[in-house]
Backbone as JSON Lines, residues from 0, in Angstrom:
{"i":0,"aa":"M","n":[69.0,97.94,102.41],"ca":[69.32,96.38,102.6],"c":[68.96,95.53,101.52]}
{"i":1,"aa":"R","n":[68.04,95.69,100.74],"ca":[67.63,95.13,99.36],"c":[68.61,95.06,98.07]}
{"i":2,"aa":"I","n":[68.97,96.57,98.14],"ca":[69.65,97.21,97.52],"c":[71.24,96.22,97.26]}
{"i":3,"aa":"L","n":[71.64,95.95,98.4],"ca":[72.89,95.89,98.35],"c":[72.98,94.37,98.36]}
{"i":4,"aa":"L","n":[71.68,93.58,98.46],"ca":[71.34,92.23,98.37],"c":[71.24,91.84,96.77]}
{"i":5,"aa":"A","n":[70.49,93.04,96.36],"ca":[70.13,92.73,94.8],"c":[71.44,92.62,94.01]}
{"i":6,"aa":"L","n":[72.55,94.09,94.49],"ca":[73.89,93.84,93.48],"c":[75.07,92.96,94.58]}
{"i":7,"aa":"S","n":[74.3,92.07,95.09],"ca":[75.15,90.56,95.36],"c":[74.69,89.63,94.88]}
{"i":8,"aa":"V","n":[73.69,89.69,94.07],"ca":[72.87,89.06,93.68],"c":[73.61,88.78,92.23]}
{"i":9,"aa":"F","n":[73.41,90.11,91.35],"ca":[73.99,90.65,90.19],"c":[75.53,89.69,90.05]}
{"i":10,"aa":"F","n":[76.46,90.07,90.93],"ca":[77.54,89.9,90.89],"c":[77.81,88.45,90.56]}
{"i":11,"aa":"L","n":[77.44,87.67,91.75],"ca":[77.31,86.38,91.65],"c":[76.86,85.68,90.42]}
{"i":12,"aa":"I","n":[75.92,86.1,90.13],"ca":[75.11,85.48,88.7],"c":[76.28,86.06,87.65]}
{"i":13,"aa":"E","n":[76.36,87.56,87.17],"ca":[77.15,87.84,86.26],"c":[78.54,86.78,86.16]}
{"i":14,"aa":"H","n":[79.25,86.96,87.49],"ca":[80.35,86.31,87.42],"c":[80.4,84.86,86.93]}
{"i":15,"aa":"A","n":[78.99,84.19,86.95],"ca":[78.43,82.75,87.13],"c":[78.9,82.57,85.42]}
{"i":16,"aa":"F","n":[78.41,83.29,85.21],"ca":[78.22,83.01,83.41],"c":[79.31,83.76,82.43]}
{"i":17,"aa":"A","n":[80.32,84.52,83.18],"ca":[81.98,84.85,82.89],"c":[82.71,84.17,82.51]}
{"i":18,"aa":"E","n":[83.53,83.94,81.17],"ca":[84.02,83.08,80.88],"c":[85.26,83.23,81.78]}
{"i":19,"aa":"K","n":[86.05,82.13,81.48],"ca":[87.4,81.97,82.37],"c":[88.42,83.06,81.87]}
{"i":20,"aa":"S","n":[89.28,83.32,82.52],"ca":[90.16,84.43,81.9],"c":[91.46,83.44,81.37]}
{"i":21,"aa":"I","n":[91.86,84.44,80.17],"ca":[93.72,83.96,80.03],"c":[94.38,84.67,80.13]}
{"i":22,"aa":"C","n":[95.61,84.26,80.97],"ca":[96.85,85.36,80.85],"c":[97.82,84.85,80.1]}
{"i":23,"aa":"Y","n":[98.38,85.9,80.0],"ca":[99.89,85.72,79.09],"c":[100.7,86.94,79.47]}
{"i":24,"aa":"G","n":[102.07,85.8,78.83],"ca":[103.05,86.52,79.72],"c":[103.31,86.58,81.24]}
{"i":25,"aa":"T","n":[103.93,87.37,81.61],"ca":[104.36,87.44,83.0],"c":[104.07,88.83,83.9]}
{"i":26,"aa":"T","n":[103.45,88.73,85.28],"ca":[103.28,89.84,85.9],"c":[103.62,91.01,85.56]}
{"i":27,"aa":"S","n":[104.99,91.38,85.49],"ca":[105.69,92.06,84.31],"c":[105.94,92.66,83.12]}
{"i":28,"aa":"S","n":[105.71,91.4,82.35],"ca":[105.25,91.81,80.99],"c":[104.27,90.98,80.88]}
{"i":29,"aa":"G","n":[102.98,91.57,80.57],"ca":[101.81,90.69,80.43],"c":[100.7,91.19,79.98]}
{"i":30,"aa":"R","n":[99.36,90.54,79.49],"ca":[98.57,90.68,79.24],"c":[97.12,89.88,79.96]}
{"i":31,"aa":"I","n":[96.03,89.91,79.79],"ca":[94.9,89.52,79.95],"c":[93.83,89.63,79.18]}
{"i":32,"aa":"E","n":[93.28,88.53,78.93],"ca":[91.65,88.23,77.67],"c":[90.4,87.76,79.16]}
{"i":33,"aa":"K","n":[89.71,88.72,79.09],"ca":[88.11,88.02,79.66],"c":[88.31,88.29,81.34]}
{"i":34,"aa":"A","n":[88.97,89.25,81.54],"ca":[89.42,89.44,83.09],"c":[87.97,90.2,83.66]}
{"i":35,"aa":"V","n":[87.63,89.76,84.95],"ca":[86.53,90.21,85.7],"c":[86.78,91.31,87.15]}
{"i":36,"aa":"K","n":[86.08,92.45,87.06],"ca":[86.28,93.0,87.84],"c":[85.63,92.78,89.36]}
{"i":37,"aa":"L","n":[86.35,93.82,90.38],"ca":[86.39,92.59,91.74],"c":[84.68,93.97,91.72]}
{"i":38,"aa":"P","n":[84.04,93.49,92.96],"ca":[83.31,94.07,93.55],"c":[83.55,95.05,94.38]}
{"i":39,"aa":"G","n":[82.61,96.11,94.53],"ca":[83.37,97.55,95.1],"c":[83.35,97.1,96.93]}
{"i":40,"aa":"S","n":[82.45,96.11,97.3],"ca":[82.26,95.69,98.46],"c":[81.79,94.6,98.98]}
{"i":41,"aa":"G","n":[81.66,93.91,100.19],"ca":[81.43,92.58,100.69],"c":[80.97,92.78,102.29]}
{"i":42,"aa":"K","n":[80.92,92.07,102.59],"ca":[80.13,91.84,104.04],"c":[81.72,92.41,104.87]}
{"i":43,"aa":"N","n":[82.55,91.92,104.7],"ca":[83.72,92.48,105.3],"c":[85.04,93.11,104.74]}
{"i":44,"aa":"F","n":[84.89,93.51,103.64],"ca":[85.68,94.35,102.88],"c":[84.97,95.61,102.08]}
{"i":45,"aa":"V","n":[85.69,96.27,101.03],"ca":[85.76,97.45,100.43],"c":[86.54,97.64,99.95]}
{"i":46,"aa":"A","n":[86.25,97.83,98.13],"ca":[87.57,98.62,97.42],"c":[88.15,99.91,98.25]}
{"i":47,"aa":"Y","n":[89.53,99.83,97.71],"ca":[90.27,101.09,97.89],"c":[89.96,102.72,97.9]}
{"i":48,"aa":"S","n":[89.27,102.3,96.3],"ca":[88.55,103.58,96.1],"c":[87.47,103.2,95.37]}
{"i":49,"aa":"A","n":[86.53,104.28,95.33],"ca":[85.15,103.78,94.53],"c":[85.77,104.84,92.82]}
{"i":50,"aa":"V","n":[86.45,105.53,93.07],"ca":[87.01,106.57,91.83],"c":[88.23,105.68,91.01]}
{"i":51,"aa":"A","n":[88.92,105.55,91.98],"ca":[90.17,104.12,90.83],"c":[89.02,103.08,90.4]}
{"i":52,"aa":"R","n":[88.24,102.33,91.38],"ca":[87.56,101.21,90.63],"c":[86.78,101.85,89.26]}
{"i":53,"aa":"G","n":[86.18,102.98,89.32],"ca":[85.72,103.62,88.33],"c":[86.14,103.78,86.81]}
{"i":54,"aa":"A","n":[88.07,103.89,87.34],"ca":[88.47,104.31,86.64],"c":[89.35,102.77,85.64]}
{"i":55,"aa":"G","n":[89.0,101.43,86.66],"ca":[89.34,100.45,85.83],"c":[90.16,99.76,86.19]}
{"i":56,"aa":"R","n":[90.7,100.04,87.57],"ca":[92.09,99.63,88.52],"c":[91.76,98.59,89.3]}
{"i":57,"aa":"T","n":[90.52,97.81,89.0],"ca":[90.61,96.65,89.93],"c":[89.66,95.35,89.2]}
{"i":58,"aa":"W","n":[90.59,94.89,87.86],"ca":[90.27,93.68,87.37],"c":[91.16,92.71,87.58]}
{"i":59,"aa":"V","n":[90.61,91.51,87.68],"ca":[91.65,90.86,87.69],"c":[91.63,89.57,87.1]}
{"i":60,"aa":"H","n":[92.22,87.98,86.83],"ca":[91.84,86.58,86.23],"c":[90.77,86.32,87.08]}
{"i":61,"aa":"S","n":[89.8,85.59,86.57],"ca":[88.86,84.6,86.85],"c":[88.96,83.8,88.3]}
{"i":62,"aa":"D","n":[90.38,83.27,88.21],"ca":[90.24,82.57,89.11],"c":[90.92,83.42,90.62]}
{"i":63,"aa":"V","n":[91.56,84.68,90.53],"ca":[92.01,85.21,91.66],"c":[90.71,85.79,91.93]}
{"i":64,"aa":"Y","n":[89.73,86.6,91.32],"ca":[88.38,86.56,91.42],"c":[88.2,85.9,92.57]}
{"i":65,"aa":"D","n":[87.65,84.29,92.06],"ca":[87.37,83.48,93.28],"c":[88.29,83.23,94.42]}
{"i":66,"aa":"I","n":[89.24,83.11,94.19],"ca":[90.41,82.85,95.42],"c":[89.98,84.01,96.43]}
{"i":67,"aa":"L","n":[89.76,85.47,96.12],"ca":[89.44,86.52,96.99],"c":[88.18,86.34,97.66]}
{"i":68,"aa":"L","n":[87.33,86.37,97.1],"ca":[86.03,86.17,97.41],"c":[86.32,85.35,98.63]}
{"i":69,"aa":"E","n":[86.58,84.09,97.82],"ca":[86.73,82.66,98.4],"c":[87.44,83.33,100.38]}
{"i":70,"aa":"S","n":[88.07,84.32,99.95],"ca":[89.44,83.97,101.38],"c":[88.3,85.12,102.19]}
{"i":71,"aa":"Y","n":[87.61,86.02,101.91],"ca":[86.83,87.35,102.57],"c":[85.55,85.97,103.67]}
{"i":72,"aa":"R","n":[85.44,84.78,102.57],"ca":[83.98,84.55,103.23],"c":[84.74,83.39,104.27]}
{"i":73,"aa":"F","n":[86.09,83.09,104.14],"ca":[86.59,82.52,105.29],"c":[86.57,83.38,106.68]}
{"i":74,"aa":"L","n":[87.46,84.19,105.87],"ca":[87.88,85.01,106.96],"c":[86.08,85.7,108.02]}
{"i":75,"aa":"E","n":[85.25,85.83,107.59],"ca":[83.65,86.03,108.29],"c":[83.75,84.93,109.04]}
{"i":76,"aa":"T","n":[84.04,83.55,109.03],"ca":[84.31,82.89,110.15],"c":[85.44,83.17,111.13]}
{"i":77,"aa":"E","n":[86.67,82.99,110.68],"ca":[87.87,83.08,110.85],"c":[87.95,84.38,111.91]}
{"i":78,"aa":"Q","n":[87.49,85.57,111.39],"ca":[88.01,86.82,112.01],"c":[87.06,87.95,111.96]}
{"i":79,"aa":"P","n":[86.21,87.18,112.58],"ca":[84.2,87.75,112.26],"c":[84.02,89.44,112.72]}
{"i":80,"aa":"E","n":[85.29,89.79,113.5],"ca":[85.09,91.49,114.01],"c":[85.98,92.07,113.02]}
{"i":81,"aa":"K","n":[87.02,91.57,112.18],"ca":[87.71,92.52,111.32],"c":[87.19,92.75,110.03]}
{"i":82,"aa":"V","n":[87.68,93.75,109.31],"ca":[87.52,94.5,108.28],"c":[88.65,94.36,106.96]}
{"i":83,"aa":"Y","n":[88.39,94.36,105.58],"ca":[89.81,93.93,105.14],"c":[89.14,95.36,103.88]}
{"i":84,"aa":"K","n":[90.57,95.73,103.19],"ca":[90.77,96.74,102.19],"c":[91.36,96.07,101.01]}
{"i":85,"aa":"Y","n":[90.98,96.11,99.85],"ca":[91.61,95.32,99.05],"c":[92.0,96.78,97.73]}
{"i":86,"aa":"A","n":[93.29,97.01,97.36],"ca":[93.59,98.28,96.62],"c":[94.11,97.76,95.58]}
{"i":87,"aa":"E","n":[94.9,98.38,94.66],"ca":[95.32,97.77,93.02],"c":[95.19,96.36,92.86]}
{"i":88,"aa":"T","n":[94.76,96.41,91.45],"ca":[94.87,94.65,91.02],"c":[95.43,94.8,89.35]}
{"i":89,"aa":"G","n":[94.61,95.72,88.46],"ca":[95.27,96.11,87.2],"c":[93.73,96.04,86.15]}
{"i":90,"aa":"F","n":[94.54,96.81,85.0],"ca":[93.28,97.06,83.62],"c":[92.87,95.36,83.37]}
{"i":91,"aa":"A","n":[91.41,95.87,82.83],"ca":[90.69,94.58,81.98],"c":[91.18,94.16,80.82]}
{"i":92,"aa":"A","n":[92.2,94.58,80.55],"ca":[92.95,94.32,79.13],"c":[94.28,93.54,79.68]}
{"i":93,"aa":"G","n":[95.06,93.9,80.63],"ca":[96.4,93.88,81.48],"c":[97.36,95.07,80.78]}
{"i":94,"aa":"G","n":[98.26,94.61,80.8],"ca":[99.52,95.43,80.22],"c":[99.94,96.4,81.38]}
{"i":95,"aa":"K","n":[101.16,97.36,80.61],"ca":[101.3,98.63,81.71],"c":[100.44,99.5,82.66]}
{"i":96,"aa":"F","n":[100.66,99.01,83.67],"ca":[100.21,99.42,84.77],"c":[100.74,100.69,86.03]}
{"i":97,"aa":"K","n":[100.63,101.62,85.84],"ca":[101.92,102.89,86.35],"c":[100.68,103.25,87.82]}
{"i":98,"aa":"P","n":[101.59,103.4,88.6],"ca":[103.05,103.37,88.52],"c":[103.81,101.9,89.37]}
{"i":99,"aa":"H","n":[102.77,100.71,88.93],"ca":[103.49,99.39,89.14],"c":[104.49,99.03,88.23]}
{"i":100,"aa":"K","n":[105.77,98.37,88.71],"ca":[106.1,97.45,87.92],"c":[105.63,95.97,87.17]}
{"i":101,"aa":"T","n":[104.56,95.69,88.37],"ca":[104.17,94.3,87.95],"c":[102.38,94.52,87.68]}
{"i":102,"aa":"H","n":[101.55,93.9,88.07],"ca":[99.95,94.29,87.74],"c":[99.71,94.42,86.02]}
{"i":103,"aa":"Q","n":[100.51,93.31,85.12],"ca":[99.76,93.2,84.15],"c":[99.56,92.14,83.32]}
{"i":104,"aa":"N","n":[99.62,91.33,84.2],"ca":[98.36,90.0,83.49],"c":[97.24,89.61,84.43]}
{"i":105,"aa":"G","n":[96.52,90.02,85.38],"ca":[95.72,89.75,86.36],"c":[95.79,88.9,87.39]}
{"i":106,"aa":"L","n":[97.79,88.79,87.74],"ca":[97.57,87.99,88.82],"c":[98.42,88.09,90.08]}
{"i":107,"aa":"S","n":[98.37,90.17,90.3],"ca":[99.19,90.34,90.95],"c":[98.0,91.65,92.18]}
{"i":108,"aa":"V","n":[97.9,91.33,92.97],"ca":[97.05,92.47,93.96],"c":[97.59,93.03,95.33]}
{"i":109,"aa":"D","n":[96.88,93.85,95.11],"ca":[97.54,94.59,96.21],"c":[96.61,94.9,97.29]}
{"i":110,"aa":"F","n":[96.81,94.48,98.77],"ca":[95.73,94.5,99.99],"c":[96.45,95.54,100.92]}
{"i":111,"aa":"M","n":[95.34,96.62,101.12],"ca":[96.24,97.35,102.22],"c":[95.62,96.83,103.5]}
{"i":112,"aa":"V","n":[97.08,97.34,104.52],"ca":[96.95,96.46,105.54],"c":[95.6,96.77,106.25]}
{"i":113,"aa":"P","n":[95.12,95.57,107.59],"ca":[94.6,95.39,108.1],"c":[94.62,96.3,109.49]}
{"i":114,"aa":"V","n":[94.15,97.78,109.88],"ca":[93.98,98.41,111.3],"c":[93.43,98.07,112.17]}
{"i":115,"aa":"L","n":[93.88,98.74,113.23],"ca":[93.34,98.88,114.65],"c":[93.28,100.35,114.69]}
{"i":116,"aa":"N","n":[91.81,100.88,115.59],"ca":[92.3,102.41,115.88],"c":[92.5,102.42,117.33]}
{"i":117,"aa":"E","n":[92.59,103.56,118.06],"ca":[93.42,103.65,119.56],"c":[92.23,103.09,120.43]}
{"i":118,"aa":"I","n":[91.34,102.46,120.04],"ca":[90.49,101.84,120.84],"c":[90.27,100.2,120.87]}
{"i":119,"aa":"G","n":[91.6,99.59,119.88],"ca":[91.53,98.37,119.64],"c":[90.49,97.89,118.42]}
{"i":120,"aa":"Q","n":[89.41,98.76,118.01],"ca":[88.41,98.43,117.21],"c":[89.5,98.13,115.7]}
{"i":121,"aa":"S","n":[88.62,97.17,114.85],"ca":[89.16,96.94,113.33],"c":[88.99,97.72,112.21]}
{"i":122,"aa":"V","n":[89.27,98.75,111.99],"ca":[88.57,99.68,110.89],"c":[89.39,99.69,109.52]}
{"i":123,"aa":"H","n":[88.87,100.58,108.61],"ca":[89.9,100.67,107.44],"c":[90.78,101.77,107.56]}
{"i":124,"aa":"L","n":[91.64,101.17,106.92],"ca":[92.69,102.33,106.67],"c":[92.42,103.92,105.88]}
{"i":125,"aa":"P","n":[92.52,104.84,105.97],"ca":[92.04,105.91,105.36],"c":[92.72,105.95,103.75]}
{"i":126,"aa":"T","n":[91.53,106.23,103.24],"ca":[92.55,105.84,101.35],"c":[91.77,107.16,100.9]}
{"i":127,"aa":"H","n":[92.11,107.77,100.32],"ca":[91.67,109.13,99.46],"c":[92.87,109.63,98.59]}
{"i":128,"aa":"P","n":[92.39,110.51,97.65],"ca":[93.29,111.25,96.56],"c":[94.29,111.83,97.84]}
{"i":129,"aa":"F","n":[94.04,112.71,98.74],"ca":[95.37,113.16,99.31],"c":[96.44,112.62,99.98]}
{"i":130,"aa":"N","n":[96.16,111.25,100.18],"ca":[97.23,110.43,100.33],"c":[97.47,109.16,99.5]}
{"i":131,"aa":"K","n":[97.13,109.58,98.05],"ca":[97.28,109.27,97.14],"c":[96.68,107.44,97.31]}
{"i":132,"aa":"F","n":[96.0,107.72,97.63],"ca":[94.57,106.66,97.67],"c":[94.98,105.16,98.71]}
{"i":133,"aa":"G","n":[95.98,106.06,99.9],"ca":[96.42,104.97,100.74],"c":[97.88,104.87,100.66]}
{"i":134,"aa":"Y","n":[98.34,104.69,99.47],"ca":[99.93,104.23,99.0],"c":[101.16,105.17,99.81]}
{"i":135,"aa":"N","n":[100.35,106.74,99.85],"ca":[101.29,107.57,100.51],"c":[101.22,107.59,102.02]}
{"i":136,"aa":"I","n":[100.68,106.92,102.69],"ca":[100.99,106.58,103.88],"c":[102.46,105.67,104.34]}
{"i":137,"aa":"E","n":[103.02,106.26,105.88],"ca":[104.03,105.44,105.97],"c":[104.12,105.2,107.56]}
{"i":138,"aa":"F","n":[104.18,103.83,107.52],"ca":[103.99,103.49,109.26],"c":[105.43,103.58,110.06]}
{"i":139,"aa":"D","n":[105.8,103.57,111.41],"ca":[106.87,103.61,111.1],"c":[106.93,102.13,112.08]}
{"i":140,"aa":"K","n":[108.69,101.69,112.71],"ca":[108.72,100.7,112.3],"c":[108.17,99.17,112.62]}
{"i":141,"aa":"I","n":[107.37,99.75,113.7],"ca":[106.89,98.67,114.13],"c":[105.13,98.77,113.61]}
{"i":142,"aa":"G","n":[104.82,99.51,112.86],"ca":[103.63,99.63,112.15],"c":[102.27,100.6,113.03]}
{"i":143,"aa":"N","n":[102.81,101.66,113.32],"ca":[102.25,102.97,113.99],"c":[102.1,103.62,112.77]}
{"i":144,"aa":"Y","n":[100.85,104.25,112.75],"ca":[100.41,105.55,112.26],"c":[99.28,106.33,112.29]}
{"i":145,"aa":"K","n":[100.14,107.7,113.33],"ca":[98.59,108.81,113.62],"c":[98.17,107.54,114.82]}
{"i":146,"aa":"N","n":[97.13,107.49,114.43],"ca":[95.79,106.71,115.74],"c":[95.63,105.16,115.03]}
{"i":147,"aa":"Y","n":[96.69,105.02,114.33],"ca":[96.09,103.72,113.74],"c":[97.83,102.82,114.03]}
{"i":148,"aa":"K","n":[96.95,101.45,114.05],"ca":[98.11,100.07,114.03],"c":[98.14,99.1,113.19]}
{"i":149,"aa":"I","n":[98.82,98.47,112.82],"ca":[98.52,97.28,111.5],"c":[98.34,96.12,112.82]}
{"i":150,"aa":"D","n":[97.27,95.44,112.46],"ca":[96.59,94.35,112.83],"c":[97.49,93.33,112.33]}
{"i":151,"aa":"Y","n":[98.39,92.56,112.67],"ca":[99.11,91.72,112.06],"c":[98.61,90.59,112.22]}
{"i":152,"aa":"E","n":[97.8,89.86,113.29],"ca":[97.14,89.13,113.21],"c":[96.18,88.98,112.23]}
{"i":153,"aa":"S","n":[95.2,89.73,112.02],"ca":[94.11,90.09,110.64],"c":[95.01,89.76,109.63]}
{"i":154,"aa":"M","n":[95.66,90.18,109.3],"ca":[96.69,90.7,108.23],"c":[97.2,89.08,107.9]}
{"i":155,"aa":"A","n":[97.79,88.49,109.25],"ca":[98.17,87.01,108.29],"c":[97.22,85.85,108.22]}
{"i":156,"aa":"A","n":[95.84,86.18,109.1],"ca":[94.81,85.49,108.95],"c":[94.53,85.46,107.59]}
{"i":157,"aa":"H","n":[94.63,86.72,106.97],"ca":[93.73,86.86,105.25],"c":[95.07,86.36,104.57]}
{"i":158,"aa":"I","n":[96.4,86.05,104.31],"ca":[96.98,85.72,103.9],"c":[97.02,84.16,103.99]}
{"i":159,"aa":"V","n":[96.92,83.7,105.35],"ca":[96.87,82.32,105.12],"c":[95.17,81.93,104.2]}
{"i":160,"aa":"A","n":[94.5,82.81,104.38],"ca":[93.11,82.2,103.53],"c":[93.32,82.35,102.48]}
{"i":161,"aa":"L","n":[94.11,83.54,101.77],"ca":[94.42,83.5,100.12],"c":[95.11,81.99,99.69]}
{"i":162,"aa":"D","n":[95.98,81.78,100.71],"ca":[97.03,80.84,100.43],"c":[96.06,79.11,100.15]}
{"i":163,"aa":"K","n":[95.54,79.23,100.78],"ca":[94.33,78.11,101.28],"c":[93.37,78.13,99.95]}
{"i":164,"aa":"A","n":[93.25,78.87,99.92],"ca":[91.46,79.11,98.7],"c":[92.38,78.64,97.69]}
{"i":165,"aa":"T","n":[93.66,79.58,97.42],"ca":[94.76,79.29,96.2],"c":[94.69,77.78,96.05]}
{"i":166,"aa":"R","n":[95.83,76.95,96.91],"ca":[95.97,75.9,96.97],"c":[94.6,74.84,96.53]}
{"i":167,"aa":"K","n":[93.47,74.98,97.08],"ca":[92.18,74.35,96.44],"c":[91.83,74.47,95.36]}
{"i":168,"aa":"R","n":[92.59,75.34,94.19],"ca":[92.39,75.22,93.06],"c":[93.54,74.56,92.4]}
{"i":169,"aa":"G","n":[94.82,73.94,93.0],"ca":[95.48,73.35,92.57],"c":[96.81,74.56,91.79]}
{"i":170,"aa":"Y","n":[96.68,75.94,92.72],"ca":[97.52,76.69,92.25],"c":[98.58,77.04,93.65]}
{"i":171,"aa":"T","n":[99.4,77.81,93.44],"ca":[100.11,78.44,94.49],"c":[100.5,79.94,94.47]}
{"i":172,"aa":"L","n":[100.63,80.56,95.56],"ca":[100.85,81.76,95.57],"c":[102.54,81.73,95.5]}
{"i":173,"aa":"W","n":[103.13,82.83,93.74],"ca":[104.24,82.91,93.73],"c":[105.08,83.75,94.96]}
{"i":174,"aa":"R","n":[104.44,84.66,95.94],"ca":[105.07,85.35,96.76],"c":[104.22,86.42,97.0]}
{"i":175,"aa":"V","n":[104.84,86.62,98.31],"ca":[104.16,87.81,98.58],"c":[104.91,88.91,99.0]}
{"i":176,"aa":"I","n":[105.1,90.55,99.02],"ca":[106.2,91.68,99.04],"c":[105.23,92.35,100.2]}
{"i":177,"aa":"F","n":[106.1,91.95,101.35],"ca":[105.82,93.12,102.35],"c":[106.91,93.49,103.06]}
{"i":178,"aa":"D","n":[107.07,94.75,103.55],"ca":[108.23,95.24,104.28],"c":[109.21,94.36,104.83]}
{"i":179,"aa":"P","n":[110.38,93.55,104.86],"ca":[111.37,92.65,105.08],"c":[111.8,92.94,106.69]}
{"i":180,"aa":"D","n":[111.14,94.21,106.94],"ca":[111.76,94.45,108.73],"c":[110.66,93.99,109.11]}
{"i":181,"aa":"M","n":[109.44,94.14,108.76],"ca":[107.62,93.97,109.65],"c":[107.57,92.55,109.28]}
{"i":182,"aa":"Q","n":[108.16,91.98,108.36],"ca":[107.2,90.15,108.7],"c":[107.64,89.9,109.81]}
{"i":183,"aa":"K","n":[108.63,89.95,110.47],"ca":[108.67,89.36,111.99],"c":[107.55,89.36,113.05]}
{"i":184,"aa":"Y","n":[106.59,90.33,112.5],"ca":[105.43,90.7,113.31],"c":[103.99,89.44,112.91]}
{"i":185,"aa":"L","n":[104.51,89.59,111.52],"ca":[103.3,88.44,111.05],"c":[103.91,87.05,111.65]}
{"i":186,"aa":"L","n":[105.08,86.89,111.61],"ca":[105.41,85.26,111.9],"c":[105.57,85.01,113.28]}
{"i":187,"aa":"A","n":[105.0,85.89,114.08],"ca":[105.05,86.24,115.72],"c":[103.09,86.21,115.88]}
{"i":188,"aa":"S","n":[102.79,85.84,115.11],"ca":[101.09,85.94,114.94],"c":[100.78,84.36,115.06]}
{"i":189,"aa":"S","n":[99.9,84.11,115.85],"ca":[99.06,82.46,115.59],"c":[99.2,81.94,114.76]}
{"i":190,"aa":"Y","n":[99.08,82.6,113.4],"ca":[99.03,82.13,112.01],"c":[100.6,82.0,111.47]}
{"i":191,"aa":"G","n":[101.62,82.38,112.38],"ca":[102.92,82.38,112.19],"c":[103.76,80.74,111.47]}
{"i":192,"aa":"E","n":[103.46,79.64,112.22],"ca":[104.39,78.69,111.87],"c":[103.61,78.03,110.23]}
{"i":193,"aa":"Y","n":[102.05,78.17,110.19],"ca":[101.95,78.2,109.07],"c":[102.66,79.24,107.97]}
{"i":194,"aa":"L","n":[102.28,80.59,108.02],"ca":[103.21,80.93,107.41],"c":[104.75,81.01,106.24]}
{"i":195,"aa":"Q","n":[105.22,80.52,107.77],"ca":[106.47,80.44,107.35],"c":[107.06,79.07,106.65]}
{"i":196,"aa":"A","n":[105.86,78.01,106.54],"ca":[105.86,76.67,105.92],"c":[105.54,76.87,105.04]}
{"i":197,"aa":"N","n":[104.56,77.29,104.54],"ca":[103.62,77.52,103.36],"c":[103.9,78.79,102.56]}
{"i":198,"aa":"V","n":[104.24,80.38,102.64],"ca":[104.3,81.19,102.25],"c":[105.64,81.54,101.85]}
{"i":199,"aa":"T","n":[106.34,81.91,100.5],"ca":[107.02,82.95,100.09],"c":[106.64,84.19,100.1]}
{"i":200,"aa":"F","n":[107.55,84.79,101.2],"ca":[107.71,86.14,101.31],"c":[109.11,86.77,100.66]}
{"i":201,"aa":"S","n":[108.94,87.99,100.0],"ca":[109.84,88.44,99.4],"c":[110.78,88.96,100.3]}
{"i":202,"aa":"T","n":[111.92,88.94,100.11],"ca":[113.51,88.82,101.78],"c":[113.77,90.36,101.24]}
{"i":203,"aa":"K","n":[113.9,90.74,99.8],"ca":[114.76,91.7,99.34],"c":[113.96,92.88,99.47]}
{"i":204,"aa":"P","n":[113.9,94.48,99.9],"ca":[113.57,95.42,99.95],"c":[113.24,95.81,98.56]}
{"i":205,"aa":"S","n":[111.75,96.14,98.0],"ca":[111.63,96.92,97.35],"c":[111.55,97.66,96.41]}
{"i":206,"aa":"W","n":[111.57,98.36,95.57],"ca":[111.15,99.63,95.08],"c":[110.6,100.93,95.93]}
{"i":207,"aa":"V","n":[109.4,100.25,96.45],"ca":[108.8,100.97,97.29],"c":[108.62,99.82,98.54]}
{"i":208,"aa":"R","n":[108.39,100.78,99.91],"ca":[108.81,100.01,101.0],"c":[107.68,98.79,101.51]}
{"i":209,"aa":"H","n":[106.46,98.94,101.02],"ca":[105.68,97.82,100.88],"c":[104.8,98.03,102.44]}
{"i":210,"aa":"D","n":[104.66,99.0,102.99],"ca":[104.76,98.77,105.01],"c":[102.92,99.08,104.81]}
{"i":211,"aa":"E","n":[102.18,99.84,103.81],"ca":[100.81,100.19,104.16],"c":[100.33,99.08,103.1]}
{"i":212,"aa":"H","n":[100.97,98.8,102.29],"ca":[100.41,97.54,101.61],"c":[101.05,96.25,101.56]}
{"i":213,"aa":"Y","n":[100.34,95.13,101.28],"ca":[101.2,94.22,100.82],"c":[100.61,93.46,99.28]}
{"i":214,"aa":"H","n":[101.31,93.21,98.89],"ca":[101.21,92.59,97.35],"c":[101.37,91.23,96.75]}
{"i":215,"aa":"V","n":[100.37,90.69,96.68],"ca":[100.51,89.14,96.42],"c":[100.45,88.91,94.81]}
{"i":216,"aa":"D","n":[101.4,88.25,94.52],"ca":[101.18,87.38,93.13],"c":[100.98,85.9,93.09]}
{"i":217,"aa":"F","n":[100.09,85.56,92.58],"ca":[99.39,84.02,92.35],"c":[100.21,83.61,91.33]}
{"i":218,"aa":"E","n":[100.49,82.18,91.35],"ca":[101.04,81.32,90.51],"c":[99.79,80.79,89.83]}
{"i":219,"aa":"I","n":[99.85,81.28,88.47],"ca":[98.58,80.65,87.93],"c":[98.76,80.35,86.2]}
{"i":220,"aa":"P","n":[98.72,79.15,85.35],"ca":[99.5,79.05,84.23],"c":[98.77,80.15,83.43]}
{"i":221,"aa":"C","n":[99.88,80.44,82.47],"ca":[99.44,81.6,81.74],"c":[99.66,80.83,80.23]}
{"i":222,"aa":"E","n":[99.73,81.67,79.31],"ca":[100.18,81.35,77.92],"c":[101.37,82.43,77.52]}
{"i":223,"aa":"P","n":[102.56,81.73,76.66],"ca":[103.42,82.91,76.56],"c":[103.02,84.21,76.3]}
């Protein structure tokens, strides 16, 4: 417990003295300076892989860092029994980030879908090298995979939290990419009215399905 507390304080102090990031170009053709590495875990969230994090695949713009952590703090009260997992973000210097077509300037973040187990408990979707760190998982058309079921209510709450934390800083969410056929379940949640009025979802099928994760692009001013 003391070690976790010390690490949390370290991350807070380290970020407090970090300079504001500068992003360039676009999410699909860009780079970033002074990016910030996301922490490996928090009270209600974890990274998708310690190995991938160690390989430098979880760096973001400093504003995105603040937005993500604020959204998780909000969810500690809004969804106190739920747990979350973030996935790929980008390299410290940005640039091409295979196999993704975006994630180049620190403004793109993938989140693994929150799931419930067979007895309705909020658990982390398994992510490891044998399932390509979760990206190889395929849910059925209503959101079931083995003994897991997508927790649309928790997912919707997270997107709302991200949107509110972004707007608080004078920015917006550019788009959320999630399987178009499954978006109706998010809109049927108790957060559906807010999502429909405030969040832009991509309605065209992407080059990958985006059923096991949702991709969020933040609209933050960048240099050319």
